[in-house]
PLY file of the C-alpha trace (Angstrom):
ply
format ascii 1.0
element vertex 699
property float x
property float y
property float z
element edge 698
property int vertex1
property int vertex2
end_header
98.01 -1.19 50.62
97.60 -4.26 48.72
94.78 -5.67 50.90
93.02 -2.08 50.90
93.24 -2.03 47.14
91.84 -5.69 46.83
88.38 -4.56 49.04
87.89 -1.54 46.49
87.93 -3.79 43.83
85.69 -6.21 45.71
83.10 -3.88 46.39
82.92 -1.75 42.49
82.91 -5.37 41.45
79.76 -5.93 44.05
77.87 -2.29 43.45
78.49 -3.70 39.61
76.82 -6.35 40.41
73.93 -4.82 41.87
74.02 -2.63 38.82
73.53 -4.94 36.49
71.22 -7.55 38.43
68.83 -4.33 39.30
68.98 -4.06 35.34
68.48 -7.14 34.35
65.59 -7.55 36.82
64.15 -3.82 35.54
64.57 -5.69 31.46
63.16 -8.84 32.60
59.74 -6.51 33.82
59.69 -4.92 30.64
59.86 -7.92 28.68
57.48 -9.48 30.45
54.97 -6.73 30.65
55.32 -6.19 26.69
54.97 -9.94 26.32
52.84 -10.84 28.91
50.05 -7.85 29.65
50.75 -5.47 25.71
51.60 -9.05 23.92
47.63 -9.92 22.07
47.69 -5.93 21.55
51.04 -5.64 19.82
50.33 -9.30 17.70
47.08 -7.37 16.37
49.01 -4.48 15.94
51.25 -6.25 13.86
48.89 -8.54 12.19
46.96 -5.34 11.02
50.09 -4.22 9.28
50.92 -7.33 7.52
47.54 -8.73 6.96
44.51 -7.89 5.84
40.68 -9.32 7.14
37.94 -8.39 4.75
34.19 -9.47 4.82
33.38 -11.14 1.94
29.61 -9.89 1.17
27.33 -12.40 0.08
25.50 -11.38 -3.00
22.19 -10.47 -1.94
18.99 -12.17 -3.34
16.75 -10.93 -5.91
13.20 -10.05 -5.61
11.07 -11.46 -8.67
7.41 -11.40 -9.90
5.31 -14.66 -10.17
6.33 -15.27 -13.48
10.51 -14.78 -11.41
10.92 -11.07 -13.57
13.22 -9.73 -11.74
12.07 -6.30 -9.44
14.79 -6.01 -7.60
18.62 -7.23 -7.85
22.38 -6.58 -6.63
24.61 -5.07 -9.09
28.39 -5.02 -8.98
29.81 -0.86 -8.28
32.80 0.41 -7.46
33.64 2.22 -4.05
36.67 5.19 -4.01
39.49 4.17 -1.22
42.28 6.86 -0.58
45.50 4.92 0.56
47.24 8.36 2.56
51.07 7.05 2.53
50.65 6.89 -0.96
49.66 10.15 -1.84
51.93 11.44 0.67
54.48 9.52 -1.31
54.01 11.49 -4.48
52.84 14.51 -3.92
49.52 14.54 -5.47
47.06 15.25 -2.42
46.14 18.79 -3.74
45.57 16.98 -7.30
43.79 13.87 -6.11
41.20 16.70 -4.36
40.31 18.84 -7.12
40.08 15.87 -9.55
37.95 13.63 -7.36
35.64 16.12 -5.45
34.60 16.94 -9.32
33.81 14.28 -10.62
32.31 12.77 -7.74
30.31 16.29 -6.23
32.25 16.09 -3.31
33.55 18.89 -1.22
36.76 19.58 -2.20
38.55 20.76 1.53
36.90 17.68 2.70
38.75 15.37 0.13
42.14 16.96 0.82
42.16 16.39 4.51
41.05 12.87 4.17
43.96 12.19 1.07
46.23 14.11 3.87
45.72 11.81 6.61
48.64 9.71 6.79
47.31 8.39 10.21
44.70 6.04 8.25
46.04 3.16 5.88
43.11 3.23 3.67
39.85 5.47 3.74
36.68 5.08 1.77
35.72 7.70 0.01
32.57 7.51 -1.84
30.22 4.36 -2.16
28.38 2.97 -4.53
29.78 4.87 -7.90
28.34 5.04 -11.06
29.99 3.42 -14.07
30.73 7.00 -15.87
32.09 8.34 -12.56
34.52 5.01 -12.18
35.85 5.16 -15.76
36.59 9.15 -15.31
38.11 8.23 -12.42
40.40 5.33 -13.92
41.27 7.49 -16.47
43.23 9.80 -14.35
45.73 6.95 -12.69
46.39 8.95 -9.68
48.85 7.30 -7.49
47.11 6.74 -3.76
43.44 6.20 -4.97
42.18 3.04 -5.61
38.60 1.07 -6.07
36.98 -1.82 -3.86
34.61 -3.83 -5.25
31.25 -3.52 -3.60
27.59 -4.61 -4.30
24.54 -1.97 -4.84
21.01 -2.56 -4.95
19.41 -2.02 -8.08
15.84 -1.70 -9.28
15.27 -2.12 -12.76
11.85 -0.65 -12.62
12.31 2.43 -10.42
8.92 3.61 -9.34
7.37 0.43 -10.04
5.38 -1.08 -6.76
8.00 0.89 -4.88
6.21 0.89 -1.27
5.60 -3.15 -1.84
8.93 -3.90 -3.01
10.92 -1.47 -0.35
14.54 -0.32 -0.32
18.29 -0.90 1.72
20.44 0.84 3.38
23.94 1.33 1.49
25.09 -1.62 3.28
22.45 -4.11 2.21
19.96 -3.98 5.49
16.38 -3.84 3.83
14.32 -0.86 5.84
10.72 -1.59 4.16
8.73 -3.28 2.33
9.59 -7.09 1.40
13.65 -6.28 1.03
12.88 -5.78 5.62
10.62 -8.86 6.02
12.46 -11.28 4.31
16.09 -9.63 4.98
17.90 -12.72 6.35
16.69 -14.95 3.42
17.76 -12.28 0.84
20.73 -11.02 2.51
22.72 -15.09 2.93
26.04 -15.23 5.04
28.72 -13.39 4.36
32.38 -14.70 3.95
36.00 -13.73 4.70
38.97 -12.70 2.89
42.17 -13.22 5.00
45.63 -11.99 3.07
48.68 -11.04 3.66
49.90 -7.47 2.87
52.62 -4.54 2.43
53.01 -1.64 4.37
51.04 0.72 2.26
48.42 -1.93 1.29
49.25 -3.40 -1.65
49.63 -7.27 -2.34
52.72 -9.13 -1.12
53.85 -11.34 -3.82
53.57 -15.05 -3.13
51.76 -13.69 0.05
49.30 -16.49 1.98
45.86 -15.83 1.47
42.51 -17.92 3.37
38.88 -17.65 1.44
35.84 -18.74 3.43
33.18 -18.54 0.63
30.11 -16.41 0.84
26.58 -18.18 0.90
24.30 -16.28 -1.17
20.96 -15.19 -0.42
17.65 -16.96 -1.78
15.53 -15.20 -4.34
11.76 -14.15 -3.10
9.05 -14.57 -5.37
5.84 -11.99 -4.88
1.92 -13.40 -6.03
2.68 -9.89 -7.53
2.09 -10.11 -11.41
3.85 -7.27 -13.36
1.73 -6.75 -15.86
-1.28 -6.51 -13.64
0.66 -3.95 -11.55
1.37 -2.23 -14.60
-2.48 -1.98 -15.51
-2.84 -1.13 -11.32
-0.40 1.75 -11.43
-1.43 3.53 -14.77
-5.11 3.51 -13.51
-4.12 4.82 -9.86
-1.84 7.39 -11.58
-4.31 8.78 -13.83
-6.68 9.13 -11.26
-4.16 10.92 -8.87
-3.35 13.13 -12.01
-6.91 14.19 -12.74
-8.96 14.25 -9.63
-5.88 15.65 -7.45
-6.52 13.62 -4.14
-3.95 13.49 -1.71
-3.21 10.04 -2.15
-4.08 6.68 -4.11
-3.64 3.12 -3.52
-4.69 0.23 -5.19
-4.66 -3.79 -4.98
-5.99 -6.36 -7.01
-6.46 -9.62 -5.27
-7.43 -13.52 -6.55
-10.31 -14.13 -4.34
-9.99 -18.11 -4.80
-6.94 -18.02 -2.50
-6.30 -14.46 -1.11
-2.86 -13.78 -3.09
-2.09 -10.30 -3.61
-1.65 -10.08 -8.09
-0.67 -5.90 -7.51
-0.45 -3.19 -4.60
0.18 0.01 -5.79
0.32 3.52 -3.55
0.68 6.64 -5.28
2.79 9.07 -4.87
5.56 6.45 -5.22
9.18 7.37 -5.27
12.47 5.75 -6.92
14.18 3.03 -4.96
17.58 3.55 -7.08
17.71 6.90 -5.55
15.20 7.34 -2.29
15.21 10.64 -0.46
17.80 9.51 2.49
18.51 12.98 3.29
14.73 13.72 4.34
13.20 11.08 6.78
10.11 12.74 7.20
9.89 12.66 3.71
10.96 9.17 2.72
9.11 7.63 5.62
5.49 9.32 4.23
6.66 8.33 0.81
7.78 4.46 1.73
5.12 3.57 3.99
2.56 0.88 2.43
-0.80 2.51 3.40
-2.75 -0.65 2.63
-1.62 -3.06 5.20
0.13 -0.02 7.60
-2.69 2.54 8.17
-5.60 2.23 10.00
-8.57 4.45 9.09
-12.49 4.78 9.60
-13.90 3.01 7.02
-17.51 5.25 6.32
-20.21 3.73 4.60
-19.03 1.30 2.66
-18.99 -0.92 5.64
-22.97 -1.42 5.52
-22.32 -4.20 3.00
-20.47 -6.42 5.77
-23.40 -5.02 8.07
-26.29 -6.39 6.22
-24.34 -9.48 5.89
-23.77 -10.37 8.85
-27.83 -9.43 9.81
-28.75 -11.36 6.77
-26.56 -14.79 8.10
-27.62 -14.24 11.47
-31.18 -14.40 11.08
-31.86 -11.19 12.68
-32.13 -8.87 9.29
-36.03 -6.66 9.24
-37.86 -6.09 6.27
-37.97 -2.53 6.14
-35.70 0.03 7.57
-37.41 3.78 7.65
-34.76 6.36 7.52
-35.77 10.43 8.07
-32.10 11.47 7.93
-31.50 11.27 11.58
-32.36 8.41 14.32
-31.24 7.91 18.16
-30.02 4.84 19.99
-29.60 5.59 24.15
-29.16 9.35 23.74
-26.78 8.97 20.56
-27.75 11.16 17.72
-26.87 8.65 14.15
-27.18 10.94 10.70
-27.83 10.03 7.45
-26.34 11.82 3.71
-30.12 11.71 3.04
-33.83 10.61 4.50
-33.89 7.33 2.32
-37.41 6.34 3.58
-38.48 3.09 3.62
-35.97 0.64 2.17
-35.38 -3.40 2.60
-31.48 -4.69 2.87
-30.90 -3.93 -0.59
-31.69 -0.60 -1.04
-30.10 0.52 2.52
-26.35 -1.26 1.22
-27.12 0.76 -2.50
-27.85 4.13 -1.17
-25.04 3.51 1.45
-27.86 4.50 4.51
-26.17 4.88 7.82
-29.52 4.48 9.74
-30.64 1.16 7.68
-27.12 -0.27 8.89
-26.89 1.20 12.25
-30.52 -0.45 12.69
-28.95 -3.70 11.68
-26.62 -3.40 14.08
-28.31 -3.08 16.70
-30.58 -5.86 15.85
-28.14 -7.88 16.01
-26.85 -7.06 19.75
-23.03 -6.63 20.81
-22.39 -10.47 21.11
-23.60 -11.41 17.76
-21.69 -8.24 15.56
-18.83 -8.60 17.43
-18.88 -12.06 16.11
-18.71 -11.06 12.87
-16.83 -8.39 13.00
-13.94 -11.24 13.92
-15.77 -13.57 11.31
-14.27 -11.04 8.82
-11.14 -10.44 10.37
-11.39 -6.71 11.67
-10.01 -5.97 15.23
-6.71 -8.51 14.31
-3.81 -8.20 11.89
-4.41 -10.36 8.53
-1.07 -12.14 8.76
0.21 -10.76 5.65
3.84 -11.71 4.83
4.88 -8.70 4.71
6.60 -5.82 6.79
3.44 -4.07 8.12
0.36 -5.33 9.27
-1.96 -3.42 11.84
-4.62 -4.93 13.54
-6.92 -1.42 13.60
-8.50 -0.12 16.33
-11.90 -1.87 17.78
-13.53 -0.79 20.85
-13.42 -4.12 23.31
-16.60 -5.47 23.29
-16.85 -5.44 27.21
-16.77 -1.50 26.94
-19.18 -1.41 24.08
-22.33 0.50 24.57
-25.88 -0.46 22.74
-24.74 3.29 20.90
-21.23 2.11 19.69
-22.96 -0.89 18.21
-24.98 0.92 16.34
-22.22 3.63 14.57
-19.86 0.76 14.26
-22.63 -0.81 11.75
-22.50 2.04 10.27
-19.19 2.25 9.47
-17.68 5.28 12.18
-15.95 4.95 15.38
-13.90 1.96 14.34
-10.52 1.72 12.31
-9.77 -1.05 10.08
-7.02 -1.14 7.10
-7.48 -0.90 3.40
-5.76 -4.79 3.37
-8.79 -6.15 6.10
-11.33 -4.65 3.95
-10.12 -6.14 0.94
-9.92 -9.63 2.78
-13.33 -9.38 4.21
-14.68 -8.20 1.03
-13.12 -11.29 -1.18
-14.47 -13.85 1.80
-18.00 -12.33 0.37
-17.20 -12.76 -3.15
-15.86 -16.38 -3.44
-18.93 -17.19 -1.19
-17.32 -17.17 2.42
-14.23 -18.07 2.91
-12.05 -15.65 4.55
-7.83 -16.38 3.50
-4.71 -14.62 4.79
-3.53 -12.13 2.22
-0.66 -13.76 0.22
2.33 -11.11 -1.52
4.77 -14.13 -1.49
4.64 -17.39 -3.08
7.91 -18.40 -2.11
12.13 -18.65 -2.33
13.74 -19.88 -5.48
17.55 -20.40 -5.91
20.08 -19.07 -8.58
19.24 -21.50 -10.98
15.11 -20.04 -10.17
14.02 -23.74 -8.49
11.76 -23.43 -5.60
13.08 -24.43 -2.61
10.07 -23.28 -0.47
6.30 -22.89 -1.72
3.54 -21.40 0.51
-0.03 -22.37 0.17
-3.22 -20.53 0.41
-4.40 -20.75 3.91
-7.82 -20.35 4.80
-8.62 -18.67 8.37
-12.04 -19.21 8.50
-15.97 -18.67 7.05
-16.94 -15.31 7.54
-20.76 -16.20 6.16
-22.67 -18.90 4.21
-22.60 -19.31 0.79
-26.04 -18.48 0.59
-25.59 -14.94 2.34
-22.71 -14.20 0.18
-25.17 -15.23 -3.59
-27.57 -12.71 -1.52
-24.93 -9.65 -1.06
-23.73 -10.80 -4.03
-26.73 -10.19 -6.03
-26.76 -6.40 -4.63
-23.04 -5.95 -5.53
-24.17 -7.00 -9.03
-27.05 -4.32 -8.79
-24.49 -1.59 -8.00
-21.95 -2.59 -10.87
-25.26 -2.25 -13.48
-26.15 0.58 -11.64
-22.60 2.78 -11.62
-21.50 1.07 -15.17
-19.06 -0.45 -14.25
-18.77 -3.59 -16.69
-16.75 -5.27 -18.50
-17.61 -6.81 -21.64
-18.41 -10.44 -21.56
-17.85 -10.68 -17.96
-20.48 -10.55 -15.64
-19.06 -7.79 -12.58
-20.47 -6.46 -9.06
-19.46 -3.99 -6.92
-19.74 -2.16 -3.48
-18.53 1.33 -2.96
-18.62 3.98 -0.11
-17.12 6.90 1.34
-15.52 8.09 4.96
-14.53 11.53 6.39
-10.72 12.29 6.10
-9.38 12.96 9.44
-5.93 15.12 10.53
-4.81 14.85 13.80
-7.34 13.70 15.23
-10.49 16.40 13.04
-12.23 15.99 10.20
-11.30 17.40 7.31
-13.98 19.24 5.86
-14.65 19.12 2.51
-12.43 16.08 1.76
-13.49 12.53 1.66
-12.11 8.94 1.52
-13.56 7.24 -1.46
-13.41 3.68 -1.99
-14.59 1.72 -4.89
-14.56 -2.34 -5.28
-15.54 -4.18 -8.27
-15.05 -8.10 -9.35
-15.57 -10.62 -12.12
-16.79 -13.14 -13.45
-19.65 -12.58 -11.12
-20.75 -15.98 -11.63
-17.57 -17.52 -10.70
-15.43 -14.57 -9.32
-11.69 -14.66 -9.71
-10.23 -10.79 -9.65
-11.47 -8.14 -7.27
-10.02 -4.60 -7.67
-9.54 -1.91 -4.97
-9.44 1.50 -5.34
-9.20 4.59 -2.38
-8.43 7.40 -2.80
-7.61 10.09 0.06
-8.56 13.91 0.26
-11.45 13.73 -2.47
-13.89 16.80 -2.91
-17.13 16.30 -0.90
-19.09 16.76 -4.01
-17.49 14.85 -5.86
-18.86 10.85 -5.48
-16.96 7.53 -5.43
-18.54 6.81 -9.03
-17.39 9.44 -10.59
-13.90 9.53 -8.92
-12.88 5.96 -9.21
-15.34 3.35 -10.45
-13.31 4.28 -13.86
-10.24 3.22 -12.96
-11.43 0.22 -11.27
-12.65 -0.95 -14.39
-9.96 -0.07 -16.39
-7.78 -2.43 -14.21
-10.40 -5.33 -13.75
-10.56 -5.73 -17.55
-6.78 -5.76 -18.56
-6.72 -8.35 -14.62
-8.94 -10.32 -17.07
-7.43 -10.52 -20.20
-4.17 -11.07 -18.32
-5.23 -13.69 -16.14
-6.71 -15.63 -19.84
-10.31 -15.21 -17.92
-12.42 -16.35 -21.33
-15.90 -14.06 -21.60
-18.76 -15.73 -20.95
-20.49 -16.84 -24.05
-23.88 -15.80 -22.08
-22.65 -12.40 -21.34
-22.64 -11.79 -25.56
-25.97 -11.17 -25.27
-26.75 -10.09 -21.37
-30.67 -9.68 -21.05
-31.54 -5.94 -21.00
-35.11 -4.56 -20.34
-37.54 -2.01 -21.29
-37.88 0.59 -18.39
-41.72 0.99 -18.05
-43.34 5.05 -17.11
-44.36 4.96 -13.53
-43.83 8.29 -12.99
-47.47 9.40 -11.94
-48.43 6.03 -9.83
-48.27 5.04 -6.14
-45.10 4.00 -4.51
-46.10 0.68 -3.86
-47.56 0.61 -7.20
-44.66 1.62 -9.34
-42.39 -0.99 -6.92
-44.49 -3.81 -7.95
-44.55 -2.44 -12.10
-40.54 -2.14 -11.86
-40.24 -5.74 -9.84
-42.40 -7.20 -12.57
-40.05 -5.62 -15.39
-36.83 -7.26 -13.59
-35.76 -3.96 -12.02
-34.75 -2.75 -8.43
-35.86 0.57 -6.93
-34.57 3.27 -4.69
-36.99 6.15 -3.29
-36.81 9.10 -0.83
-40.23 9.62 0.09
-43.95 8.20 -0.09
-47.29 9.39 -2.39
-47.25 9.68 -6.48
-43.67 9.03 -8.28
-42.50 12.64 -9.80
-39.36 11.60 -11.50
-37.41 8.76 -12.37
-33.84 7.83 -13.89
-33.63 5.97 -15.95
-36.23 7.48 -18.03
-39.43 5.28 -19.16
-38.78 3.39 -22.84
-35.07 3.78 -22.16
-33.32 0.22 -22.09
-31.43 -1.00 -18.86
-29.44 -4.45 -17.71
-32.18 -6.55 -15.77
-31.96 -6.57 -11.84
-30.56 -2.70 -12.20
-31.63 -0.12 -9.70
-34.39 3.04 -11.13
-34.02 5.91 -8.35
-37.65 7.51 -8.00
-38.27 10.75 -6.75
-41.58 11.00 -4.43
-44.15 13.57 -4.25
-43.92 13.79 -0.28
-40.30 13.39 1.10
-39.31 11.32 3.80
-39.37 13.57 7.07
-36.19 15.81 6.57
-33.43 16.27 9.38
-34.90 18.76 12.02
-33.56 22.12 11.24
-32.09 21.16 7.78
-31.64 23.53 5.10
-33.65 23.12 1.78
-33.07 23.94 -1.82
-34.02 23.61 -4.81
-32.53 21.09 -7.75
-32.07 22.73 -10.36
-32.80 22.07 -14.03
-29.81 19.96 -15.74
-31.19 19.73 -18.87
-28.54 20.16 -21.93
-25.93 20.69 -19.27
-22.80 18.99 -20.05
-21.07 17.11 -17.46
-18.73 20.44 -16.08
-21.65 22.49 -16.02
-23.67 20.54 -14.46
-21.19 19.64 -11.34
-20.47 23.05 -10.62
-24.65 23.99 -10.79
-24.96 21.37 -8.58
-21.66 21.88 -6.25
-23.01 25.85 -5.97
-26.72 24.76 -5.09
-24.95 22.68 -1.89
-26.14 19.43 -3.51
-23.55 16.23 -3.85
-23.04 15.43 -7.72
-23.87 12.15 -8.77
-23.19 11.14 -13.10
-24.35 8.70 -15.10
-23.02 7.89 -18.89
-21.39 10.67 -20.46
-22.49 13.65 -23.01
-25.39 16.01 -22.47
-27.50 16.35 -19.77
-30.80 14.68 -20.34
-32.68 13.17 -16.84
-32.02 13.96 -13.59
-32.93 12.47 -9.75
-34.43 14.64 -8.07
-36.85 16.73 -10.90
-35.94 20.07 -11.62
-37.98 22.96 -8.63
-38.18 19.81 -5.81
-37.23 20.42 -2.80
-34.90 18.73 -0.35
-32.33 19.03 1.75
-28.96 20.65 1.26
-26.73 17.87 1.21
-28.98 15.34 -1.01
-27.91 13.19 -3.80
-29.16 14.72 -7.04
-28.13 11.98 -10.20
-28.05 13.28 -13.43
-28.62 10.62 -16.37
-26.39 11.80 -19.86
-26.48 10.84 -23.27
-24.25 11.12 -25.98
-25.15 13.03 -29.17
-25.31 11.57 -32.35
-24.88 14.22 -35.01
-27.43 13.62 -38.03
-25.86 12.86 -41.31
-26.67 15.14 -43.71
0 1
1 2
2 3
3 4
4 5
5 6
6 7
7 8
8 9
9 10
10 11
11 12
12 13
13 14
14 15
15 16
16 17
17 18
18 19
19 20
20 21
21 22
22 23
23 24
24 25
25 26
26 27
27 28
28 29
29 30
30 31
31 32
32 33
33 34
34 35
35 36
36 37
37 38
38 39
39 40
40 41
41 42
42 43
43 44
44 45
45 46
46 47
47 48
48 49
49 50
50 51
51 52
52 53
53 54
54 55
55 56
56 57
57 58
58 59
59 60
60 61
61 62
62 63
63 64
64 65
65 66
66 67
67 68
68 69
69 70
70 71
71 72
72 73
73 74
74 75
75 76
76 77
77 78
78 79
79 80
80 81
81 82
82 83
83 84
84 85
85 86
86 87
87 88
88 89
89 90
90 91
91 92
92 93
93 94
94 95
95 96
96 97
97 98
98 99
99 100
100 101
101 102
102 103
103 104
104 105
105 106
106 107
107 108
108 109
109 110
110 111
111 112
112 113
113 114
114 115
115 116
116 117
117 118
118 119
119 120
120 121
121 122
122 123
123 124
124 125
125 126
126 127
127 128
128 129
129 130
130 131
131 132
132 133
133 134
134 135
135 136
136 137
137 138
138 139
139 140
140 141
141 142
142 143
143 144
144 145
145 146
146 147
147 148
148 149
149 150
150 151
151 152
152 153
153 154
154 155
155 156
156 157
157 158
158 159
159 160
160 161
161 162
162 163
163 164
164 165
165 166
166 167
167 168
168 169
169 170
170 171
171 172
172 173
173 174
174 175
175 176
176 177
177 178
178 179
179 180
180 181
181 182
182 183
183 184
184 185
185 186
186 187
187 188
188 189
189 190
190 191
191 192
192 193
193 194
194 195
195 196
196 197
197 198
198 199
199 200
200 201
201 202
202 203
203 204
204 205
205 206
206 207
207 208
208 209
209 210
210 211
211 212
212 213
213 214
214 215
215 216
216 217
217 218
218 219
219 220
220 221
221 222
222 223
223 224
224 225
225 226
226 227
227 228
228 229
229 230
230 231
231 232
232 233
233 234
234 235
235 236
236 237
237 238
238 239
239 240
240 241
241 242
242 243
243 244
244 245
245 246
246 247
247 248
248 249
249 250
250 251
251 252
252 253
253 254
254 255
255 256
256 257
257 258
258 259
259 260
260 261
261 262
262 263
263 264
264 265
265 266
266 267
267 268
268 269
269 270
270 271
271 272
272 273
273 274
274 275
275 276
276 277
277 278
278 279
279 280
280 281
281 282
282 283
283 284
284 285
285 286
286 287
287 288
288 289
289 290
290 291
291 292
292 293
293 294
294 295
295 296
296 297
297 298
298 299
299 300
300 301
301 302
302 303
303 304
304 305
305 306
306 307
307 308
308 309
309 310
310 311
311 312
312 313
313 314
314 315
315 316
316 317
317 318
318 319
319 320
320 321
321 322
322 323
323 324
324 325
325 326
326 327
327 328
328 329
329 330
330 331
331 332
332 333
333 334
334 335
335 336
336 337
337 338
338 339
339 340
340 341
341 342
342 343
343 344
344 345
345 346
346 347
347 348
348 349
349 350
350 351
351 352
352 353
353 354
354 355
355 356
356 357
357 358
358 359
359 360
360 361
361 362
362 363
363 364
364 365
365 366
366 367
367 368
368 369
369 370
370 371
371 372
372 373
373 374
374 375
375 376
376 377
377 378
378 379
379 380
380 381
381 382
382 383
383 384
384 385
385 386
386 387
387 388
388 389
389 390
390 391
391 392
392 393
393 394
394 395
395 396
396 397
397 398
398 399
399 400
400 401
401 402
402 403
403 404
404 405
405 406
406 407
407 408
408 409
409 410
410 411
411 412
412 413
413 414
414 415
415 416
416 417
417 418
418 419
419 420
420 421
421 422
422 423
423 424
424 425
425 426
426 427
427 428
428 429
429 430
430 431
431 432
432 433
433 434
434 435
435 436
436 437
437 438
438 439
439 440
440 441
441 442
442 443
443 444
444 445
445 446
446 447
447 448
448 449
449 450
450 451
451 452
452 453
453 454
454 455
455 456
456 457
457 458
458 459
459 460
460 461
461 462
462 463
463 464
464 465
465 466
466 467
467 468
468 469
469 470
470 471
471 472
472 473
473 474
474 475
475 476
476 477
477 478
478 479
479 480
480 481
481 482
482 483
483 484
484 485
485 486
486 487
487 488
488 489
489 490
490 491
491 492
492 493
493 494
494 495
495 496
496 497
497 498
498 499
499 500
500 501
501 502
502 503
503 504
504 505
505 506
506 507
507 508
508 509
509 510
510 511
511 512
512 513
513 514
514 515
515 516
516 517
517 518
518 519
519 520
520 521
521 522
522 523
523 524
524 525
525 526
526 527
527 528
528 529
529 530
530 531
531 532
532 533
533 534
534 535
535 536
536 537
537 538
538 539
539 540
540 541
541 542
542 543
543 544
544 545
545 546
546 547
547 548
548 549
549 550
550 551
551 552
552 553
553 554
554 555
555 556
556 557
557 558
558 559
559 560
560 561
561 562
562 563
563 564
564 565
565 566
566 567
567 568
568 569
569 570
570 571
571 572
572 573
573 574
574 575
575 576
576 577
577 578
578 579
579 580
580 581
581 582
582 583
583 584
584 585
585 586
586 587
587 588
588 589
589 590
590 591
591 592
592 593
593 594
594 595
595 596
596 597
597 598
598 599
599 600
600 601
601 602
602 603
603 604
604 605
605 606
606 607
607 608
608 609
609 610
610 611
611 612
612 613
613 614
614 615
615 616
616 617
617 618
618 619
619 620
620 621
621 622
622 623
623 624
624 625
625 626
626 627
627 628
628 629
629 630
630 631
631 632
632 633
633 634
634 635
635 636
636 637
637 638
638 639
639 640
640 641
641 642
642 643
643 644
644 645
645 646
646 647
647 648
648 649
649 650
650 651
651 652
652 653
653 654
654 655
655 656
656 657
657 658
658 659
659 660
660 661
661 662
662 663
663 664
664 665
665 666
666 667
667 668
668 669
669 670
670 671
671 672
672 673
673 674
674 675
675 676
676 677
677 678
678 679
679 680
680 681
681 682
682 683
683 684
684 685
685 686
686 687
687 688
688 689
689 690
690 691
691 692
692 693
693 694
694 695
695 696
696 697
697 698
């Protein structure tokens, strides 16, 4: 019996031992599972409860004008956060939702759901709130509501140079403009802060803390001059408000080095509150049309064609414009039949046929060589976030008729930045510069750590060619009355079709006017383009006054001293050439120091300016001829009205209703016109009306 009892006891002990061994194995397996397989996750989870690892943002660098006036900077701001565990202890989720939704303009139920969500340790409710909102929330002293330091991008001048400066996301990432182009430079390098915390997120007394200091971003110093920018924006806004185009772009450039002193796009928007909820509107408003958009330049391109023809030695003597011209089956039309004209008058008359003939005489290879020399067909290299190359037909595919129409400014696309650069190269004597928007980088103390020098890309034309073309441009400025007291000026202008979805917008054009000064030693060039102008308005009446206003401001701000010689700029008396044969009239005007433009042959029937009036030497007298140049086949003819005694508004309405393109000179009451009243012209022809102020005599 005793032996049997012992055996039973041993069996029980063995079973118990086996069970213990199995339990130990299971326990060790479990411990091994949590330590080896899940150890890293558990450690991270534990550390997340008592260690807070926070990224410390670097201070984003500022954007400044050339005189280091701040245009964009980073400012401290508060972000509201919720601590759900504290809110649960205080049982005040309803009060938090009521108060914060009202102050922050948020949905009350959404705030309540976040406040009651105890699965999360901390919830960011709203970032970068205003100082007033911070003060209101702080005064409530709500349990479970805290603030975190944040950084907000601030633009002191709101919409000033909006498309140039650009904007950032709420996280400080540059989205457009300089903010995007120099995002890495401005951003700097973020730091980190690691600190022990309690379960509810509050700090631990005497807890350990480690800080890796951030590296602040550098400042970007622009070529933009704040005062010149103000002049340009004021002028562009006036044009936008008075003429009601779809948009206006403007640019001021130092032609001696390619630096952009001002750049404007109207309409603009407040950089502090961009319409982030409307992606389409934001994209349209924030685009810098000058650098990003390619368009068909139209007849302003004729001045580059003329310069290339002159420089290449292929320029002819006279170009006969009958209103249409056929090149290998392609019909090229002109706005008017200008008759026989020299190079200068093809430019002054915006003659598409003359420009087409000049391009055709050059031939494909030479023409494309000068296109490249002027910078067309390639990106400008501007240090900006957008830079389009435009669109040219590849040379190998260009036919004879393609060269002709491109010479006239159609069937090619360029950017306004390319146009400005090419114009600047003629004005400065032939050097094409890479346009510059950034002078360099500076540190927090204002010390320049990097400076960017001007870059000459090549020679577009010779200095001799540039001088001859500038003489034509000076005549343009005198004819249009674009003058700044004490300074000689030059100008070029033109208009082009406006396109939408690939189709021509009827009755609307893109008008561009460019002027520079001083003409004898060029420094500043101003370009303003208005898109969506009525086709019956001309660039002279649309853009020229605003270009002149900006140019005057730029000269004064740049401390460019007036020329003493300009105080007594030579004027001449206009001879009476009415009744003379064309060649006799041209000779008489040339002897008086004046140029001439004409619309046919035979006897002169009228002239503008009229006989015995004074005009600047080398300005142009427009002649209306007895025998008109051959009009376009099938063109509708109209009779020129008599504008004498009308004010400008009445004259414009009369011209438009008659189907004529209205060109106004001066101010006041109409006292002269060309062509003369009663003349038969083709519909769509130019009518130049001369206005004079009437001074009441003292009684």
